[in-house]
LUMBAVEX-126795 format. One record per atom (N, C-alpha, C): x, y, z; residue in one letter. Coordinates in steps of 0.001 Angstrom, whole numbers, padded with zeros to 6 digits, always signed. Example, Ala and Ser with C-alpha at 12.3 -4.5 7.8 and 13.67 -1.06 7.14 Angstrom:
2
+013190-005690+007800a;+012300-004500+007800a;+013200-003300+007800a;+012850-002250+007080s;+013670-001060+007140s;+012900+000030+007870s;
//
This chain:
367
+052000+023362+025858m;+052131+023276+024501m;+053504+024717+023963m;+053057+025890+024595s;+053180+027210+023964s;+054979+027123+024301s;+055421+026696+025421s;+056827+026438+026138s;+057810+025904+024952s;+057167+024796+024117f;+057764+024042+023217f;+057603+024728+021532f;+056912+025934+021954a;+056694+026267+020279a;+057757+026415+019650a;+057692+026274+018061p;+058957+026354+017155p;+058997+027842+016882p;+059709+028582+015986a;+059532+029626+015746a;+058623+029847+014367a;+058326+028755+013535a;+057519+029081+012777a;+056667+027394+012512a;+055654+027262+011779a;+055355+025736+011045a;+054961+026233+009387a;+055060+025027+008995m;+055079+025149+007733m;+053642+023987+007300m;+053058+024545+006383i;+051899+023728+005486i;+052313+023579+003964i;+051686+022654+003492y;+051247+022820+001788y;+050081+023080+001358y;+049628+023950+000216t;+048818+023659-000646t;+048690+023960-001935t;+047900+023906-002560d;+047999+024264-003951d;+046666+025397-004335d;+047361+026333-005420l;+046653+027462-005993l;+045075+027030-006219l;+044918+025769-006853e;+043983+025197-007153e;+041961+025028-006597e;+042746+024745-005421t;+041681+024454-004203t;+042047+025332-002715t;+043438+025901-002655l;+043799+026155-001324l;+043298+025487+000138l;+043437+024219-000295k;+042941+023275+000753k;+044032+023439+001698k;+043745+023530+003201g;+044841+023343+004288g;+045129+024724+005136g;+044367+025631+004222l;+044573+026703+004607l;+043454+027440+005857l;+042340+027596+004967f;+041551+027614+005828f;+040733+026703+006478f;+040622+025571+006203t;+039886+024187+006216t;+040966+022758+006108t;+041006+021701+007453p;+041974+020634+007294p;+041892+019805+005601p;+042983+019308+005626t;+042981+018622+004122t;+044029+017538+004568t;+044218+016525+003513d;+045026+015460+003858d;+045417+014677+002711d;+046519+015339+001792y;+047091+014905+000579y;+047574+013641+000463y;+047453+013037+001462g;+048423+011772+001909g;+049430+011735+002361g;+049661+013037+003253s;+051267+012940+003962s;+050627+013542+005574s;+049533+013435+005909g;+049219+014186+007036g;+048430+015140+007000g;+047677+015665+008079v;+046768+016673+007739v;+047642+018286+007373v;+046975+018789+006547e;+047485+020140+006420e;+046588+020980+006869e;+046943+021905+008066y;+045847+022846+008388y;+046414+023907+009279y;+046740+025083+008268a;+047306+026552+008833a;+046727+027003+010080a;+045219+027409+010335d;+044611+027664+011351d;+044770+027213+012315d;+044562+025592+012183g;+044784+024652+013252g;+045894+024910+014103g;+046748+024811+013319i;+048640+025034+014210i;+048377+026387+014571i;+047836+027377+014299l;+048258+028598+014668l;+047246+029014+015865l;+046009+028577+015624t;+044988+029113+016634t;+044623+028212+017824t;+045216+026905+017027s;+045070+025854+018103s;+045807+024956+018947s;+046907+025034+018053i;+047737+024018+018741i;+048719+025505+019853i;+049008+026538+018985f;+049975+027377+020010f;+049179+028465+019938f;+048077+028732+020601p;+047290+029775+020913p;+047264+030790+021650p;+048883+030433+022467e;+049493+031361+023223e;+050718+032373+022933e;+050898+031681+021385t;+052107+032169+021141t;+052510+032485+019772t;+053120+033668+019504k;+052801+033853+018097k;+054150+033151+017271k;+054096+032697+016404i;+054995+031989+015598i;+054659+032239+014033i;+055878+032212+013024g;+055400+032398+011715g;+054504+031261+010766g;+054358+031502+009752l;+053985+029971+009015l;+054710+030508+007397l;+055081+029236+006958q;+055825+028999+005779q;+054586+028328+005049q;+054281+028496+003507i;+053610+028113+003318i;+053990+027629+001254i;+053844+026320+001541g;+054410+025774+000122g;+053697+025793-000786g;+053155+026676-001606l;+052312+026706-002646l;+052462+026206-004053l;+051723+025139-004466w;+051854+024078-005756w;+051437+024966-006605w;+051691+024986-007600l;+051054+025629-009070l;+051084+024748-009899l;+051319+023721-009788n;+050920+022957-011074n;+051495+023002-012628n;+053167+022844-012349g;+053816+022981-013242g;+053326+024332-014498g;+053733+024496-015696s;+053409+024992-016680s;+052413+024705-017077s;+051383+023934-016969v;+050015+023921-017151v;+049398+024887-016015v;+049462+024998-014956g;+049201+025760-013904g;+049528+026782-014058g;+050649+027708-014395c;+051126+028707-014513c;+050315+029334-015844c;+050532+028629-016731n;+049202+029135-017674n;+048008+029196-017486n;+047280+029144-016735q;+045948+029126-016012q;+046427+030212-014949q;+047292+030852-014599i;+047250+031690-014031i;+047257+032639-014457i;+048046+032890-016105l;+048370+033938-016709l;+047274+034123-017066l;+046398+033074-018015n;+045053+033783-018410n;+044018+033833-017587n;+043998+033735-016894g;+043106+034527-015509g;+042048+033512-014766g;+042460+032047-015562t;+041497+031458-014587t;+041597+031188-013334t;+042687+031303-012554m;+042823+031150-011346m;+042616+032644-010765m;+042510+033646-011336d;+042192+034917-010518d;+041473+034830-009029d;+040212+034389-008914h;+039435+033773-007880h;+040214+033564-006930h;+040993+032685-007205q;+042206+031627-006223q;+043139+032488-005696q;+043636+033488-006445l;+044186+034551-005990l;+043439+035159-004870l;+042528+035661-005196f;+041640+036590-004610f;+041613+035954-002916f;+041455+034841-003219k;+041066+033985-001544k;+042650+034210-001268k;+043719+033265-001906l;+044832+033228-001326l;+045234+034539-000618l;+044967+036009-001254a;+045085+037206-000135a;+044293+037375+000790a;+043083+036910+000671k;+042000+037036+001820k;+042752+036005+003124k;+043368+035118+002838y;+043884+034316+004272y;+044831+034771+004656y;+046101+035468+003913l;+047520+036229+004087l;+046898+037708+005006l;+045657+038114+004553a;+045361+038835+005324a;+044828+038873+006664a;+044351+037842+006833i;+043453+037642+007930i;+044291+036650+009225i;+045513+036110+008420t;+046106+035085+009545t;+046710+035783+010419t;+046817+035010+011660n;+047577+035726+013024n;+048955+035076+012897n;+049743+034381+011859a;+051056+034209+012037a;+051734+035578+011921a;+052811+035541+012637s;+053857+036751+012938s;+054224+037338+011577s;+054804+035971+010762r;+055163+036010+009511r;+054593+035129+008536r;+054978+035505+007220v;+054501+034544+006252v;+054900+034379+005018v;+056038+033245+005134f;+056909+032855+004149f;+056403+032118+003044f;+055758+032663+001912l;+055127+032161+000538l;+056142+031296-000204l;+056188+030288-000569r;+057175+029358-001484r;+056363+029282-003046r;+056431+030276-003720i;+055609+029954-005263i;+056163+029207-005857i;+055363+027808-006013g;+055655+027038-006915g;+057324+026594-006670g;+057118+025744-005312y;+058418+025193-004640y;+059145+024094-005698y;+060051+024492-005679e;+061371+023671-006318e;+060633+023733-007626e;+060784+024578-008206f;+060535+024998-009776f;+061199+024550-010715f;+063040+024082-010413d;+063688+023569-011066d;+064015+022195-010918d;+062856+021512-010337n;+062661+019922-010095n;+062188+019708-011494n;+062859+018549-012281p;+062230+018441-013628p;+061058+017634-013758p;+060606+016565-012374f;+059665+015981-012075f;+058176+016866-011750f;+058384+018143-011955f;+057586+019297-011024f;+056981+019739-012439f;+057171+019343-013742g;+056559+019980-014880g;+056549+021611-015240g;+058026+022367-014591y;+057827+023967-014713y;+059224+023932-015969y;+060065+022443-015986s;+061196+022923-016932s;+060658+023020-018609s;+059629+022652-018636d;+059470+022597-020120d;+058973+023772-020780d;+058817+025090-019804d;+058246+026163-020178d;+058536+027188-018792d;+060092+027354-018526p;+060165+028153-017385p;+059633+029720-017399p;+059704+030539-018601n;+059459+031416-019002n;+057771+031903-018372n;+056949+030336-018441s;+055490+030434-017927s;+055536+030604-016280s;+056602+029950-015543y;+056982+030332-014113y;+057177+031688-013587y;+058096+032002-014654i;+058425+033532-014165i;+057519+034121-014067i;+056581+034450-015247l;+055372+035261-015849l;+054294+035343-014685l;+053982+033638-014089a;+053184+033418-012863a;+053818+034042-011548a;+055114+033693-011374f;+055052+034152-010100f;+054979+035677-009976f;+055618+036448-011012r;+055175+037793-011033r;+053972+038299-010852r;+053400+037453-011712k;+051378+037703-011664k;+050852+037401-010370k;+051579+036533-009611i;+051009+036226-008159i;+051827+037681-007292i;+052827+038187-007445v;+053659+038628-006400v;+052741+040421-006585v;+052729+040484-008118g;+052412+041643-008196g;+050919+042297-007729g;+050107+040952-007776y;+048642+040684-007350y;+048371+041192-005848y;+049436+040052-005171l;+049589+040493-003764l;+049773+041466-003480l;+050616+041955-004071k;+051411+043630-003741k;+050088+044688-003768k;+049567+044635-005000d;+048360+045539-005211d;+047135+045207-004424d;+046782+044211-003836i;+045616+043873-002631i;+045654+044043-001424i;+047129+043390-000917l;+047189+043163+000733l;+047251+044841+001133l;+046746+044896+002503t;+047134+046425+003011t;+048758+046185+003142t;+049134+047249+003624k;+050264+047669+003974k;+050896+046716+005192k;+049787+046551+006127k;+050222+045819+007243k;+050463+044531+006912k;+049383+043863+006301a;+049575+042229+005897a;+050648+042251+005069a;+050808+043171+003791l;+052163+043062+003093l;+053621+042983+003736l;+053912+044001+004708e;+055038+043808+005445e;+055334+042741+006090e;+054342+041674+006331k;+054635+040600+007341k;+054655+039473+006439k;+054760+039520+005086t;+054509+038511+003925t;+055503+038441+003177t;+056333+037380+002499y;+057709+037581+002211y;+057481+036384+000746y;+057988+036982-000175f;+057820+036054-001466f;+059357+035018-001592f;+058945+033738-001411v;+060138+033048-001736v;+060478+032083-002670v;+061399+031989-002990w;+061940+031331-004803w;+062615+030271-004104w;+062246+029206-004616h;+062682+027830-003604h;+063408+026793-005215h;+064245+026736-005238s;+065148+025667-005729s;+065159+024494-004971s;+064955+023271-006084w;+065657+021916-005366w;+066823+021488-005325w;+067794+022582-005688a;+068954+022433-005491a;+069888+020982-005943a;+069456+020717-007153a;+070288+019192-007831a;+069918+019568-009011a;+070352+018389-009908p;+070262+018757-011400p;+068792+019150-011775p;+069188+019933-012924r;+068391+020866-013606r;+068147+020384-014999r;+067349+019831-015748s;+067204+019385-017095s;+067067+020710-018319s;+067578+019952-019649n;+067754+020708-020571n;+068855+022093-020706n;+069907+021573-019941n;+070839+022947-019758n;+070425+024015-018633n;+069367+023824-018478l;+068578+025150-017768l;+069553+025480-016380l;+069275+026878-016625t;+070203+027447-015216t;+069036+027900-014552t;+069423+028797-013167l;+068842+029419-012228l;+068115+030423-012826l;+068802+031008-013783y;+068316+032575-014131y;+067124+032247-015144y;+067214+030968-015454d;+066070+030837-016754d;+064851+030729-016090d;+064981+030789-014625f;+063836+030714-013841f;+063459+031852-013143f;+064335+032793-012821y;+064657+033767-012365y;+063130+034673-012328y;+062452+035354-011299p;+061477+036380-011763p;+061984+038144-011633p;+063122+037866-010957g;+063481+039331-010970g;+063843+039614-009540g;+064864+040179-009236s;+064592+040779-007713s;+063850+041780-007112s;+063160+042536-007746e;+061942+042820-007399e;+060738+042168-006742e;+060775+040863-007337f;+059689+040073-007209f;+060065+038818-005846f;+061206+039183-005830v;+062053+037954-005108v;+062548+038442-003391v;+061997+038248-002216d;+062412+038300-001084d;+063901+037448-000233d;+063088+036085-000597w;+064143+035137-000083w;+064429+034283-001279w;+065657+033649-000906v;+066047+032213-001561v;+066043+031049-001200v;+065444+030154-001524g;+065094+028928-000788g;+065791+027552-001485g;+065981+026792-000823l;+066546+025538-001276l;+066561+024227-000400l;+066283+023215-000861s;+065990+021702-000512s;+067509+021146-000163s;+067158+020410+001070i;+068444+019391+001331i;+068183+018696+001652i;+068309+017592+001307f;+068428+015966+001151f;+069583+015102+001041f;+069781+014676-000262h;+070993+013794+000162h;+072310+014390-000412h;+072220+015615-000586q;+073309+016145-001297q;+074580+016470-000454q;+074367+016288+000808v;+075397+016102+001661v;+075834+014822+001873v;+075545+013872+001369f;+076319+012535+001430f;+077408+012250+000249f;+078354+011694+000366p;+079370+011466-001002p;+079152+010259-001397p;+077960+009812-001442w;+077794+008631-002507w;+076652+008872-003436w;+076052+007939-004139n;+075155+008161-005183n;+073830+007929-004439n;+073050+008943-005086s;+071462+008571-004234s;+070917+007044-004640s;+071163+007076-006279g;+070328+005724-006656g;+069425+005998-007519g;+069103+007547-007181w;+067900+007981-008234w;+068563+008305-009280w;+068850+007747-010244t;+069767+008087-011393t;+068659+007878-012754t;+069364+008464-013702n;+068398+008341-015503n;+069589+008322-016156n;+070107+007568-016770g;+071474+007731-017757g;+072516+008026-016816g;+073105+008994-017033f;+074363+009453-016036f;+073978+010630-015008f;+072484+010945-015006v;+072457+011898-013812v;+071986+011394-012763v;+072588+011963-011819d;+072308+011466-009922d;+071356+012368-009699d;+069592+012487-009886w;+069079+013341-009680w;+068990+013942-008018w;+069571+012843-006703g;+070019+013177-005698g;+070549+014486-005407g;+071592+014844-006495g;+072540+016113-006218g;+073455+016079-005644g;+074233+017104-005201s;+075471+016977-004606s;+075608+018378-004361s;+076490+018541-003111m;+076653+019871-002857m;+077528+020940-003779m;+077772+020947-004609d;+078156+021586-005870d;+076636+022547-006484d;+075289+021218-006047h;+074470+021892-006741h;+073572+023060-005562h;+073960+022780-003972v;+073647+023798-003366v;+074321+024903-003273v;+075723+025069-003187r;+076659+025980-003158r;+076239+026783-004292r;+075645+026169-005655d;+075066+026975-006935d;+074026+027829-006641d;+072825+027485-005748v;+071844+028207-005064v;+072596+029173-003711v;+073360+029188-003376l;+073654+029693-002134l;+074512+030970-002737l;+075209+030498-003666d;+076145+031738-004718d;+075224+032448-005424d;+074309+031839-005634f;+073522+032974-006650f;+072563+033933-005609f;+072038+033500-004479a;+071070+034003-003493a;+072432+035209-003361a;+073431+034991-002915k;+074585+035988-002515k;+074866+037432-003607k;+074842+036849-005060v;+074855+037547-005833v;+073770+038305-006138v;+072706+038111-005883e;+071363+038808-006044e;+070803+039549-004696e;+071531+039071-003580n;+071716+040016-002178n;+070422+039631-001642n;+070041+038410-001728k;+068826+037671-000896k;+069228+037097+000200k;+068328+036831+001532p;+068440+036332+002323p;+067885+035034+002050p;+068782+033550+002554t;+068105+032493+002161t;+067594+031544+003488t;+066973+030626+002905m;+066495+029563+003705m;+066679+028161+003487m;+066971+027190+003961i;+066849+025851+003888i;+065038+025673+003872i;+064443+025416+002847a;+062885+025355+002878a;+062572+023947+003146a;+063244+023102+002731e;+062517+021829+003185e;+063918+021139+003434e;+064625+020424+004397s;+065288+019205+004699s;+064817+018053+005764s;+065355+017040+005213t;+065711+015757+006433t;+066814+014913+005419t;+067648+014180+006672p;+068523+013198+005852p;+067745+011858+005252p;+068096+011988+004150m;+067658+011088+002905m;+067845+009471+004024m;+066979+008674+003947g;+067176+007296+003869g;+066910+007072+005289g;+066516+008272+006517g;+066441+008125+007548g;+067422+008578+008215g;+067158+008483+009697i;+068386+008888+010811i;+069361+007570+011166i;+068534+006645+010876n;+069532+005090+011500n;+069318+004696+010274n;+069835+005415+008986l;+070295+004744+007845l;+071849+003645+008129l;+071541+002448+007682h;+072468+002014+007796h;+072863+000784+006411h;+073564+001120+005677s;+073801+000905+004208s;+075247+000541+003641s;+075429-000128+002713t;+076801-000860+002203t;+077520+000621+001891t;+076590+001664+001794d;+077316+003358+001526d;+077861+003733+002890d;+077021+003545+004002t;+077405+004280+005162t;+078403+003526+005996t;+078666+002430+005636i;+080162+001492+005963i;+081271+001623+005143i;+080898+001773+003911m;+082145+002322+003118m;+082598+003441+003134m;+081796+004489+003469h;+082315+005855+003903h;+082288+006179+005318h;+082657+005238+006311n;+082583+005065+007423n;+081560+006184+008077n;+080835+006373+007761a;+079858+007504+007994a;+078696+006643+008929a;+078865+005827+009775s;+077911+005369+010623s;+077205+006432+011597s;+077847+007322+011973d;+077449+008279+013064d;+076327+009601+012315d;+075118+008950+013003p;+073771+009928+011989p;+074054+011445+012485p;+074839+011779+013604w;+075046+013016+013237w;+075833+014005+012524w;+077254+013431+012402t;+078487+013964+011266t;+077843+013651+010254t;+077116+012369+009816r;+076561+012265+008584r;+076041+013200+007700r;+074842+013974+008591w;+074342+014670+007976w;+073998+015894+009025w;+073363+016119+009903f;+073160+017196+010666f;+074334+018190+010872f;+075619+017571+011126d;+076648+018410+011086d;+077217+019102+010161d;+077012+018511+008992k;+077278+019066+007961k;+076098+020395+007458k;+075076+019819+007728v;+073973+021179+007337v;+074150+022460+008656v;+074658+022191+009796l;+074870+023101+010622l;+076054+024118+010335l;+077292+023259+009322n;+078231+023892+009023n;+077811+024608+007706n;+077101+024381+007373l;+076852+025047+006074l;+075885+026144+005843l;+075085+026154+007582i;+074639+027114+007687i;+075469+028432+008269i;+076327+027904+008905e;+077114+028789+009371e;+078260+029488+008063e;+078572+028570+007850t;+079373+029045+006499t;+078577+030365+005171t;+077776+029936+005262y;+076878+030427+003947y;+075950+031423+004790y;+075959+031775+006517d;+075092+032519+006814d;+073545+032147+006484d;+073143+031430+006501i;+071691+030970+006228i;+070946+031288+007018i;+069727+031988+006749d;+068900+032598+007786d;+067716+031931+008313d;+067400+030802+007439m;+066239+030132+008130m;+066370+028531+007786m;+066105+027598+008590w;+065942+026265+008443w;+065148+025212+008759w;+064532+024674+007955s;+063580+023954+008207s;+063490+022517+007939s;+063278+021956+008761y;+063502+020485+009226y;+062428+019720+009218y;+062305+018653+008872i;+061210+017612+008613i;+061173+016831+009394i;+060451+016651+010531n;+060871+015375+011882n;+059593+014597+011666n;+059968+013642+010716c;+058612+012731+010469c;+059303+011218+010191c;+058104+010353+010347d;+058210+008771+010073d;+057843+009335+008719d;+058358+009171+007340w;+057693+008999+006476w;+057018+007787+005765w;+057756+006810+006035d;+056907+005726+005835d;+055614+005417+006362d;+055097+005955+007164s;+053755+006097+007808s;+052731+006497+006830s;+053522+007850+006469q;+052544+008653+005343q;+052053+008110+003891q;+050915+007662+003531t;+050623+006940+002525t;+051478+007617+001161t;+051567+008605+001243m;+052492+009787-000264m;+053477+008829-000178m;+054434+008601+000827w;+055929+008545+001195w;+056244+007000+001499w;+055269+006520+001453h;+055560+005079+002247h;+056641+004424+000991h;+057588+003524+001647q;+058593+003187+000809q;+059422+003819-000272q;+059248+005275-000159k;+059955+006332-001180k;+061266+006187-000626k;+062078+006008+000252g;+063094+006216+000516g;+063556+007402+001691g;+062648+007720+002147f;+062817+008824+003268f;+063212+008064+004255f;+062479+007416+004629g;+062752+006763+006261g;+061850+007372+007280g;+062997+007166+008198d;+061926+007606+009355d;+063097+008889+009895d;+062756+010410+009898t;+063673+011501+010413t;+063388+011714+011739t;+062518+011052+012492r;+062547+012116+013605r;+063200+012067+014497r;+063920+013271+015524i;+064968+012926+015982i;+064754+012511+017414i;+063515+012160+017810s;+063623+011450+019202s;+063892+009828+018461s;+063723+009444+017198s;+064206+007895+016669s;+065433+007641+017157s;+066379+008257+017816n;+067808+008132+018246n;+068129+008880+019250n;+068725+008108+020104y;+069044+008873+021515y;+069994+009738+021104y;+071103+009450+020684e;+072619+010328+020481e;+071976+011661+019471e;+071456+011377+018359v;+071056+012866+017883v;+069715+013407+018251v;+069057+012940+019424l;+068126+013668+020079l;+069341+014545+021181l;+070265+013835+021752k;+071215+014740+022817k;+071803+015517+022085k;+072414+015362+021034k;+073241+016122+020366k;+072053+017427+019780k;+071220+017333+019350w;+069773+018478+019138w;+070096+019306+019959w;+069970+018607+021228n;+069359+019563+022800n;+070574+020317+022834n;+071842+019442+022543e;+072890+020639+022920e;+073410+021726+022022e;+073055+021412+020889e;+073859+022238+019809e;+072716+023365+018976e;+071231+022918+019347i;+070401+023354+018617i;+069526+024069+019852i;+069026+023259+020590i;+068503+023941+021994i;+069263+024774+022839i;+070248+024140+023281n;+071393+025482+024226n;+072107+026015+023528n;+072026+025616+022276g;+073180+026861+021253g;+074815+026702+021589g;+074935+025401+021708n;+076408+025325+021481n;+077236+025411+020550n;+076916+026088+019670r;+077563+026955+018350r;+077631+028195+018647r;+078007+028718+017353s;+078476+029994+016971s;+076974+031122+017076s;+075682+030165+016848q;+074597+030862+017043q;+073953+030597+018212q;+073095+031141+018913s;+072300+030707+019548s;+070552+030616+019227s;+069599+030345+019713f;+068576+029765+018967f;+067210+030283+019758f;+066147+030845+019464l;+064849+031314+019935l;+063911+030058+019351l;+062797+030591+020213m;+061558+029546+019782m;+060381+030847+019666m;+059034+029994+019384g;+058032+030937+019098g;+058225+032393+019836g;+057288+033353+019445g;+057199+034524+019896g;+058360+035689+019714g;+059110+035061+018767f;+060527+035849+018026f;+059981+037132+017626f;+058947+037503+017738s;+058393+038800+017332s;+058739+039718+018101s;+058618+039328+019343d;+059019+039858+020834d;+060094+040376+021103d;+060652+039804+020203s;+062145+039751+020860s;+062799+040793+019458s;+062325+041697+018850c;+063090+042497+018052c;+063211+043844+018440c;+064130+043883+019238t;+064659+045052+019798t;+065805+045350+020374t;+066619+046515+019982d;+067965+046766+020186d;+068738+045637+019422d;+068269+045490+018356t;+069134+044193+017031t;+070117+044172+016762t;+070779+046041+016503h;+071596+046025+016119h;+072900+046100+016967h;+072597+046052+018036s;+073727+046032+019213s;+075003+045152+018772s;+075913+045375+018702t;+077489+044678+018323t;+077536+043518+019180t;+077010+043894+020202s;+077124+042835+021574s;+076536+041622+021349s;+075553+041867+020564l;+074431+040652+020182l;+075201+039220+019630l;+075041+038214+020089k;+075211+036988+019504k;+074254+036807+018617k;+074750+036083+017159p;+073588+035501+016021p;+072418+034793+016925p;+071319+035049+016290k;+070124+033937+016929k;+069703+033524+016090k;+069169+032164+016311l;+068080+031812+015459l;+067142+031091+016064l;+066258+030919+015528f;+064528+030272+016431f;+065219+028941+016794f;+064454+028451+017477a;+064717+027091+018341a;+063521+026604+017838a;+063832+024791+017527p;+062599+023971+017043p;+062259+023428+018223p;+060639+023314+017926l;+060423+022117+018776l;+060764+020564+018625l;+060812+019857+019354l;+061576+018709+019618l;+060368+017594+019592l;+059415+017647+020054t;+058663+016548+019922t;+057054+016977+019976t;+055888+015913+019247f;+054902+016986+019218f;+053616+015752+018778f;+052765+015812+019953g;+052058+014717+019887g;+050506+014675+019374g;+050870+015038+017904v;+049479+015026+016853v;+049603+013878+016177v;+049192+013287+015990p;+049477+012281+014712p;+049185+012848+013238p;+050272+012187+012671s;+050041+012729+011143s;+050809+014374+010730s;+051107+014681+012280f;+051801+016105+011848f;+053590+016054+011979f;+054111+016520+011340c;+055724+016314+011153c;+056068+017333+011892c;+057535+017375+012472l;+057990+019018+012679l;+058707+019784+011826l;+058057+021070+011909f;+058752+021759+010867f;+059954+023154+011650f;+061096+022972+011597v;+061803+023947+012448v;+062042+024768+011735v;+061937+026259+012091a;+062211+027437+011406a;+063366+028256+011973a;+064815+028403+011940l;+065963+028834+012339l;+066034+030014+011278l;+066062+031546+012149f;+066071+032645+011473f;+067525+033512+012358f;+068362+034183+011935f;+069501+035296+012494f;+067977+036137+013087f;+068011+036418+014422l;+067385+037432+014898l;+067533+038808+014039l;+068830+039277+014117r;+068842+040903+013409r;+068013+040588+011938r;+068233+039802+011333k;+068115+039813+009988k;+066793+039514+009852k;+066120+038739+010706i;+064476+038997+010342i;+063868+039968+010767i;+064555+040753+011948c;+064070+042086+012155c;+064347+043084+011631c;+065314+043198+010743d;+065837+044290+009829d;+064889+043408+008456d;+064304+042763+008246s;+064137+042242+006914s;+063305+042780+006075s;+062828+043911+006682s;+062013+045174+005756s;+063129+046023+005277s;+064276+046013+005518k;+065351+047057+004760k;+065827+045947+003882k;+065831+044696+003769r;+066635+044071+002790r;+065442+043534+001635r;+064361+043519+001747r;+063441+043374+000674r;+063448+044313-000602r;+062439+044206-001434h;+062231+045641-002132h;+060924+046416-001528h;+061297+047336-002077p;+060411+048326-000904p;+058726+048131-000974p;+058114+048643-000200v;+056830+048254-000050v;+056226+049660-000802v;+055488+049492-001950e;+054618+050685-002144e;+053356+050821-001554e;+052815+052176-001421n;+051276+052396-001253n;+050444+051369-001852n;+049864+050400-001075v;+048754+049274-001198v;+047783+049377-000837v;+046664+049410-001120s;+045418+049390-000169s;+045103+048143+000447s;+047438+036034+002785e;+047556+034225+003816e;+048707+033061+002788e;+056570+018088+002280r;+057055+016686+002756r;+056532+016754+003947r;+053638+017594+008771m;+054147+016769+008688m;+055293+017153+009725m;+056164+015938+014536p;+055491+016956+015190p;+056345+018414+015133p;+055994+019584+014018l;+055360+020622+013369l;+055573+020666+012212l;+055973+021815+011660n;+055418+021723+010189n;+054694+020723+009664n;+053811+020763+009460v;+052613+020400+008753v;+052758+019588+007687v;+052955+018370+007604n;+053287+018085+006185n;+054030+018338+005408n;+054217+017727+004270y;+055033+017534+003269y;+054414+017285+001999y;+054547+018535+001628r;+053606+018702-000130r;+052003+018246-000087r;
//
């Protein structure tokens, strides 16, 4: 299995319980178990870990601020201190600007909770643990409510290491069908560019933190017919890869999953996004991702061992290579793709570490 190890795995947990870190759990979208992936599935390969940390909207943020969650923050710090992941990317209150996630009624509480979590972890983690832990501010890159802007949620440059965004429907030229009045909540490329331009202004590395072609790889509808978009690769994958190249995106997380087989997501419109569900997509994936027939080449698990001579101008930009298939029921693939030079130099691109005394074949699950 190690020869097929991805660059990183993703799991989801919530601050109130932290289930899925030390012990396995199932929120209805398959088994979440960070240690199970790192130590059992890929025991011989160092891979990174991306953690989606649910804060439960402004209600949860206020609990963090009043001290109710202090004991949970200590448990989170304990996990970050002992995990054998080569890097940890902590998405704090992921998709904070999603109007349905409960942060938009009081964005300031989200800002303060984010700052408290980061400040606490910086204070309690050892320098070694903190140097491999990155704090991710993850927008859903779709319409926000109440005329809110990204800055209304921004904790500040000193608290954010990476800017993340989700890409599901936005690359399609048609309406998502997920509407409320005059708002198409599926979003558009304008929303995606808004987040990426924001990250550029703030000089932050970027990640596509969640992504999958909405409707499934084999989507066939009146929209695909009307827009001459029958080819699944050009309809979604090629557009995402072009976006990665255009905006110099540092990380790509892909959810390779039969969503309808998950209780939480059954008949929610995500479909089957497994690469192996379409031969032509699988073929193109091998050509352009695995074999690197684009402007970037790709790396797989064990990327930390490759952090040498990364400043050489003769190096071709490299990304982590993904795992294609994975034979564990309920798990779905997570693909993490990083530019090698950027991840190796990432300590120089983040706020300095001061003296300081853890939606699923891989990325386990989604939300």
